[in-house]
C-alpha positions in Angstrom: 20.2 -1.4 -5.7 19.4 -5.2 -5.3 16.3 -5.6 -3.0 13.2 -8.1 -3.3 9.2 -8.1 -4.5 7.6 -10.5 -1.7 3.6 -11.1 -2.5 1.5 -11.9 0.4 -2.1 -11.8 -0.6 -5.0 -12.5 2.1 -8.3 -13.3 0.2 -11.8 -14.4 2.1 -12.3 -17.0 -0.1 -16.4 -18.0 -1.2 -16.8 -20.1 2.5 -16.1 -16.4 4.5 -13.0 -18.3 5.9 -9.7 -16.8 5.3 -7.5 -17.8 2.8 -4.1 -16.7 3.5 -1.5 -16.5 1.0 1.8 -18.7 1.6 5.2 -17.0 2.0 6.6 -17.4 -1.8 10.8 -17.6 -2.4 12.4 -14.1 -2.7 12.9 -13.1 -5.7 15.8 -10.2 -7.1 14.4 -7.0 -7.5 16.2 -4.3 -8.5 14.8 -0.9 -7.4 16.9 2.0 -7.4 16.0 3.5 -3.7 13.5 0.2 -2.6 13.3 -2.2 -0.3 11.3 -5.2 -0.5 7.8 -4.3 -1.7 4.9 -6.0 0.2 1.3 -6.6 -1.7 -1.7 -7.6 0.5 -4.7 -7.5 -1.3 -7.8 -7.9 1.5 -10.4 -8.7 -0.8 -13.8 -9.2 1.8 -17.1 -7.8 -0.3 -20.0 -10.1 -1.8 -18.7 -8.3 -5.2 -15.4 -10.1 -4.5 -17.1 -13.4 -3.7 -19.4 -13.8 -6.4 -15.5 -13.5 -8.8 -12.9 -15.3 -7.2 -10.2 -13.7 -6.1 -6.4 -14.3 -8.0 -4.7 -17.1 -6.4 -1.1 -16.4 -4.7 0.4 -18.6 -7.4 -1.4 -16.7 -10.1 0.2 -13.5 -9.0 3.5 -14.3 -8.0 3.7 -16.7 -11.1 3.2 -13.6 -13.9 5.2 -11.2 -11.5 7.6 -13.7 -11.9 8.0 -13.9 -15.3 8.1 -10.7 -15.5 10.6 -9.7 -14.0 12.5 -12.4 -15.0 11.9 -11.4 -18.4 14.8 -8.9 -18.4 15.9 -5.5 -18.3 12.4 -4.5 -19.6 10.3 -5.4 -16.9 9.8 -2.2 -15.2 8.6 -1.0 -18.3 6.2 -3.8 -18.5 5.1 -3.7 -15.2 4.8 0.4 -15.5 2.3 -0.1 -18.1 0.4 -2.8 -17.6 -2.9 -0.6 -16.6 -1.6 2.7 -18.0 -0.6 3.7 -21.5 2.6 5.9 -21.0 4.3 8.3 -18.5 2.1 10.7 -19.0 -1.0 8.5 -18.2 0.8 8.9 -14.2 0.7 12.9 -14.3 -1.9 13.8 -10.9 -5.1 15.2 -12.5 -5.0 13.1 -15.4 -7.9 10.9 -16.1 -6.2 8.1 -14.1 -6.4 9.8 -11.4 -9.8 11.9 -11.2 -12.2 11.5 -8.3 -16.1 11.9 -7.7 -15.1 14.5 -5.0 -12.6 16.3 -6.2 -12.3 18.8 -3.0 -9.8 18.5 -0.8 -9.4 15.6 1.4 -8.5 17.5 4.2 -12.3 18.4 4.4 -13.6 15.5 3.8 -11.4 14.2 6.9 -12.3 16.6 8.8 -14.2 14.7 11.0 -13.2 11.7 12.7 -14.2 8.5 10.7 -13.1 5.9 13.0 -13.9 2.9 10.7 -12.6 -0.1 9.3 -12.6 -1.5 5.6 -12.6 -5.0 6.4 -14.4 -6.9 9.0 -12.9 -8.4 11.9 -10.9 -12.1 10.3 -9.5 -9.3 7.7 -8.5 -7.2 10.5 -6.7 -9.8 12.3 -5.1 -11.2 9.4 -3.9 -7.6 8.5 -2.5 -7.6 11.9 -1.3 -10.9 12.3 1.5 -10.3 9.0 2.3 -7.0 10.2 3.4 -8.4 13.4 4.8 -11.2 11.7 6.4 -8.7 9.0 8.3 -6.1 11.6 9.5 -9.3 13.8 11.1 -10.9 10.9 12.9 -7.9 9.5 13.4 -7.2 13.6 12.2 -3.2 12.7 12.5 -0.8 15.4 11.2 2.4 13.4 7.7 2.0 11.9 5.8 4.6 9.4 2.2 4.2 9.8 1.5 6.3 6.0 -2.7 7.6 5.5 -3.0 6.1 9.1 -6.2 6.5 11.6 -7.5 5.6 14.9 -5.5 1.9 14.1 -2.3 1.0 13.0 -3.2 -3.3 13.4 0.3 -3.9 15.2 -1.2 -5.3 18.4 1.7 -4.4 20.4 4.3 -1.3 19.8 6.1 -2.0 22.6 9.6 -2.0 21.8 8.5 0.4 18.7 9.0 4.3 17.3 5.6 4.4 14.6 5.1 7.4 13.3 1.9 8.2 11.8 1.3 10.4 8.6 -2.3 10.9 8.2 -5.4 13.9 7.6 -7.2 14.0 11.0 -5.5 14.5 14.3 -8.6 13.4 16.5 -8.4 9.8 14.9 -4.3 10.3 15.3 -4.4 10.6 18.7 -7.1 7.8 19.4 -4.3 5.5 18.0 -2.8 3.7 20.9 0.0 2.5 18.7 1.7 5.6 17.8 4.9 7.3 19.5 4.3 10.8 17.6 2.1 11.8 14.3 1.7 14.6 11.7 -1.3 15.9 9.7 0.0 15.6 6.3 -2.2 15.5 2.9 0.1 13.4 0.9 -1.8 14.2 -2.4 -1.0 17.9 -1.9 1.8 19.1 -3.9 4.9 18.6 -2.8 4.1 16.6 0.6 7.0 15.2 2.4 6.5 12.4 5.2 7.9 14.6 8.2 10.5 11.8 8.8 14.6 11.7 8.4 15.9 10.1 5.0 17.2 6.4 5.7 15.4 6.5 9.0 12.3 3.8 8.6 12.7 -0.1 9.0 9.2 -0.5 8.1 6.1 1.6 6.1 2.8 0.8 6.4 0.1 1.7 3.4 -3.0 0.4 5.1 -6.4 0.2 2.6 -5.3 3.6 1.6 -3.2 3.5 -1.2 -6.6 3.7 -3.6 -7.0 7.1 -2.8 -3.3 8.5 -3.3 -3.8 10.8 -6.3 -0.2 11.4 -6.7 1.5 8.1 -5.9 4.4 7.7 -7.8 5.4 10.7 -5.6 4.1 9.3 -2.6 6.1 6.1 -3.3 9.3 8.1 -3.9 9.2 9.7 -0.5 8.3 6.4 0.6 11.8 5.2 -0.9 13.5 8.1 0.8 12.8 7.5 4.2 13.1 4.0 3.8 16.8 2.5 5.4 18.6 0.4 2.7 16.7 -3.4 2.7 14.0 -2.3 4.1 10.1 -2.6 3.8 7.5 -1.2 1.8 4.0 -3.0 2.6 0.9 -2.1 0.9 -2.3 -3.3 1.7 -5.8 -2.7 -0.2 -9.4 -4.8 -0.3 -12.4 -3.6 -2.7 -13.9 -1.7 0.3 -14.2 2.4 -0.5 -14.9 5.6 -0.3 -16.3 5.2 -3.5 -16.0 9.4 -3.6 -12.6 9.6 -3.0 -11.0 6.3 -4.8 -9.1 7.2 -8.0 -10.3 6.9 -11.5 -7.7 3.5 -12.3 -8.8 2.0 -9.4 -13.0 2.2 -10.0 -14.1 -0.8 -11.3 -11.3 -3.3 -11.7 -10.8 -6.7 -10.2 -8.0 -7.7 -7.6 -5.6 -8.9 -10.3 -5.9 -5.4 -12.0 -5.4 -3.8 -8.4 -2.5 -5.3 -7.9 -0.9 -4.4 -11.2 -1.7 -0.8 -10.7 0.4 -0.9 -7.5 2.9 -2.8 -9.0 2.9 0.4 -11.4 3.5 2.7 -9.0 6.4 0.5 -7.4 7.9 -0.1 -11.0 7.1 4.2 -11.9 9.1 5.4 -8.3 11.6 3.3 -9.4 11.7 4.5 -12.6 12.4 7.7 -11.4 8.8 9.2 -13.1 
């Protein structure tokens, strides 16, 4: 199935102001079962400001050159940050965490925090609102959801939330319904029918996934043909819960890591 790869990063620059990457030309992206993929890095801490984040042009140029290089581009993207198929194995070195206890214990009480500052919150909200409008979306999945979905106004939308704390999810005014699901558990499924979702959002949580290929494949199942999976992330994390492959990497390597998840799931890994 032919799809498109759309990169729209948002960064906080050295001056503290937001630089929003311009919308780039869509390229053909063959990824069986996937719709448009959207990477939105939101980098905003002092550590990032001391090492400038990659520009939209740099990200687009590199990933574009890989995709246009030929039939082997999925392998190229899959193995930028990983050595081989076994490197994606849940429980392997790349997906170990300082706190290996059940996530349900960590999220037993509501966190009610944002991993990004207010200007980045506003930028991400604008991006989500514009994306949903552009796609004429009605059915939206907010996976790894919390008390906020960065949607501003969910009127006319059917928003399904999947998260780890029922109290947090019940506080989210954008959600039409929600279910508590630990996506890091083996065999976890998203409580949506196949090909029923127009836009899926994974916001500020991809760095905690210990089974990302399985989760991305499950997102592919619930997305309608041509649907959109939007992945946003920052460099602010719960340190004890981030996976090892995320730790200590710069923004560009984070982009490559997420690209690997998309590619490996498209390969059927």
